[in-house]
N, C-alpha and C positions, 0 to 999 in steps of 0.2 A: 740746663735739665739735658742729659744724654738721649740721643735718639735710640729707639728701639731697632736693633738689627735684625733683619730678617733672613733667615737662611733659605736661600731660594733652590739650594741643590736638590731636595726632595721632590720640589715642583718640576725642576728641569728634567729629572729621571723619570717622573710620571708622564710628562708630555713625550718624551723619547719612546717610552713603553707603550704609549697610546698609538704612535706613529707605527711602530714595529708591529703592534697586534694588527692594525690595519693592513699594513703590507703582508703580512704572513697570510692572514685569512684570504686576501686578494691573490696571491701567488699559488695558494694551495688549493683554490676553489676548484679550477678545472681537473685538475688532477683527482683531487678526491671524488668529485662527481663521476668523472669517466671511470675510474678504477673501482670505486665503490659499486656502480651500477654494473660493471662487467663481472666483478668477484663475486658479489653477494647475489645479485638479481639476474646474472647472465643476459644484460642488456647492452647492446652494442651502442657505438659512439651516436649521438642523437643528432638531429638537424642542426641545433643550436644549443648553447648552454642553456637558455632558459627551457628548453624543451624537456630538462631533466626535471622539470616541476611535475610532468606526467609519467615518472618513473618511482621507483622505490627510494630513491634519493631525494624527493620533494622536501622533506623535513629539514635535511641537511643544506639545500639550497635557500630556502626560505630562511632558516636560522642563521646561515652566514651573511646573508643580505641585511638582515635586521640588526645584526651584530655590528656590521659596518656603518649602519645609520645611526646606531647608538653612539659609536665612537666620533663620528663625525659630527654630531649633535654636541659632544662635548669638547670639541677641536676648539682651539682659541688661537687665533692669529695675530698679526701684528696691527692689523687694522679692523675697524667695523666692517668693512667689506669682506674680509676674510671670515669673520664670524657669521656674516649672513651667508656666505657661500657653504659653509659648514651646515648650517641649519637647513638651507635649501638641499643640499646633499643628502642629508638625513630624510628629508620628505620624498626626494626622487627614488633613492634606494628602496625605501619601504614601500613605495609605490610599484617599484618592478617587482618586489616579492608578492605583494597582495593582489595584484592585476596580472594573473599569469598570461603568457604568450598564447597566440591562437592555436589550438591543437590541430595536427596534421590531418588527421581523419575526421572527415564528416563535421566540420565545425559549425554550429549554429549561429544566428545571427547576434545573439548575445555574446557568444564566444569571440566573435569578430569584432564587436565593439570593445569588449574587455582587452582583446589583444591589441587594438590601435591603442587604448590608454597605456598598456605595458610598451610598446615603442616609443611613445611619447616620454614616458617616465625614464626608459633606458637612454635614450637620447640626451635627455636633460641631465641625467647622472653622469654621463660620460663627458659632457660639456663642462659640468662642474670640476671634474677631476682634471680635464685638460686646463682650465683655469688655475689650478692648484699647482699642477707640474710646471707650466710655463711662466707664470705671474706671480704666485705666491710663494712657492718654494724658492724662486731665485733671488727672491730680496736679501739684501745685506745691510746690515746696521751701518747706516752713512757715518758713524763715529768711529768706526773700526774698518780696518784694511782687511779684505778678504783673503783668507788663508789659501794656500795652494790646494788643499783637500776640498774647500768650499767652492773654488773655481771649477774642479774636477766633479764636484756634485751637481753644479748648475748644468754642466753639460749632460749628465745623466738625466736631470729633471727635462731639459729641452727635447733630448732624444725620445724619452718616454711620452712626452707630451705631443709630439709630431708623429710618433708611431699611433698614439690613440686617435688623433685627429685623422691621420690617412686610412686608418681601419674604419672609421666612422663613415668617411667619405666614401669607401668602396662598398660597405654595408647599404647605404643609401642608393648608391648605382644599382647593386644587386635587387633592391626592391623595386626598382623603376624597370627593370629588365622585363622583356616580354614573358608569358608563362612558361613557354616551351624551354627557352633558354635557362630560366630559373630552374626548372626541373632537371634539366641536365646537370647544372652545377651543384644541385642537391647530392647527386650520386657521389660527389667529392667533399661532401660536407663542408662546403665553402664558408657558409655562416658560422659554422662551429669553428672554425679555424680562426676567423677574423675576430671573433668575440674572445677566443682564448688568447690570441696574441695581445689584444688591447687590455684584458684583465691582467696578464703577465707583466705589460708596461705599467699599468697602475700600481700593482703590487711592488714591483721593483722601486718605482719613484718613492713610495711611502717608506719602503725599507731603507732607502737611501737617507730620506728626511730624517728617519728615527736613528740615524748613525750606525745601522746595522752594516751598512757598506760605506766606505771610504770615511771613516770616522777620523776626526781631527785627533793629532797625537797628543 
């Protein structure tokens, strides 16, 4: 009896498209939020990316995060651990969207509690992304010799992962600073820029995984 041959090409294309979609949303999000708030609502740069929840770009912010969450839920890795990471990443991403950051002006005690959950979900979300970049994306089929492009992509994954890790560390230090120092840094939108760099690194990593960058010939 002849074995049924399964054409895996459409499946491979769908996974590459999925990864590209995640990368495109991640890379575009800071620019869409900032330019949209400025051009449509005449709103300046916010103290953080999450603070755009309190601008006219709220629906874009929440919708983009939920879309990333759905894509992560659909993601299939090489091992069960990778699937679990994708599922957890979905939960964390949706948590960031549904639990808004603490508002800058006159936050209530409830606002502060919700904002704490936002920070926890955001930290776990980025830790998941760092795991993907440093450990999941760099895996190579043991039965195949890695191509030159694959080696180059691995460098990109690691650089993106380390950039995200560095930004998260700096954000943690930022929140541990005295209130006066934190207020001074807010004048330079430090948190916004650190989050933007992290999100761009995340987007580039996933665009590379989707072979939008450094594709094998």
